[in-house]
C-alpha positions in Angstrom: -13.6 -2.1 9.5 -14.5 1.6 8.6 -16.7 0.2 5.5 -18.1 -2.6 7.3 -16.9 -5.5 4.9 -14.4 -8.6 5.9 -12.4 -7.7 2.8 -10.9 -4.4 2.5 -11.4 -4.7 -1.5 -15.0 -5.3 -1.1 -15.7 -2.2 0.2 -18.0 0.3 -1.9 -16.4 2.9 -3.9 -12.5 4.0 -4.3 -11.5 3.5 -0.5 -9.2 1.1 -0.3 -7.8 2.4 -3.2 -7.1 5.8 -2.0 -5.9 4.6 1.1 -3.2 2.7 -0.4 -2.5 5.8 -2.3 -2.0 8.3 0.6 -0.4 6.1 2.8 2.3 4.8 -0.6 2.7 9.2 -0.7 3.4 9.1 3.1 5.8 6.2 3.0 7.4 7.4 0.2 7.7 10.2 1.2 9.0 9.8 4.3 11.8 7.2 3.0 12.1 7.2 -0.4 14.4 4.4 -1.1 14.5 1.5 -1.6 11.0 1.0 -3.2 11.3 -2.9 -3.5 10.8 -2.8 0.1 8.1 -0.7 0.5 6.0 -3.4 -2.2 7.5 -6.0 0.3 6.4 -4.2 3.8 2.9 -3.0 2.0 2.6 -7.1 0.9 3.6 -8.3 4.1 1.7 -5.6 6.5 -1.6 -6.8 4.9 -1.1 -10.3 4.8 -0.2 -10.5 8.6 -3.4 -8.1 9.2 -5.5 -10.5 7.1 -3.8 -13.8 9.0 -3.7 -12.4 12.7 -7.3 -10.3 12.5 -10.0 -12.0 9.9 -11.2 -15.3 9.6 -8.5 -17.3 7.5 -10.4 -19.5 5.1 -10.0 -21.5 1.5 -9.7 -18.3 -0.2 -6.7 -16.9 1.9 -4.7 -18.1 -1.2 -6.7 -16.0 -3.7 -6.4 -13.1 -1.0 -2.7 -13.0 -1.1 -2.9 -12.6 -4.8 -5.1 -9.8 -4.8 -2.9 -8.1 -2.3 0.1 -8.3 -4.6 -1.6 -6.4 -7.3 -3.2 -3.8 -4.9 0.1 -3.3 -3.3 1.2 -1.4 -6.2 -1.1 1.0 -5.8 0.4 1.5 -2.5 4.6 1.3 -4.5 2.6 3.7 -7.1 2.5 6.6 -4.3 5.5 5.8 -3.1 7.5 6.0 -6.0 5.7 9.6 -6.7 6.2 10.7 -3.4 9.8 9.9 -3.9 10.2 11.2 -7.6 8.9 14.5 -6.0 11.6 14.9 -2.8 14.3 13.8 -4.9 13.2 16.9 -7.5 12.5 19.3 -4.5 15.8 18.6 -3.2 17.7 19.0 -5.9 15.7 22.5 -6.5 16.8 23.4 -3.0 20.1 22.6 -3.0 21.0 24.2 -6.8 
């Protein structure tokens, strides 16, 4: 919506990748476990948005495959934030 493209990965520049990383950092910082749930939530959330608000056509399955890969960026952000949160919590209790 912000880039004027129908598919988020069609936007010029690192907008989509950066937004996934930032969202992952926020989610992992707030709720650090379980990481598989972060990944599943990213995939299901994006697929639901695509299904509800975008025109579903013959390339929907290809888009779903791309979302599986791009959601790994969200997972990476969540894992980094969870790691930082646990390290900080360990230091503050020691």
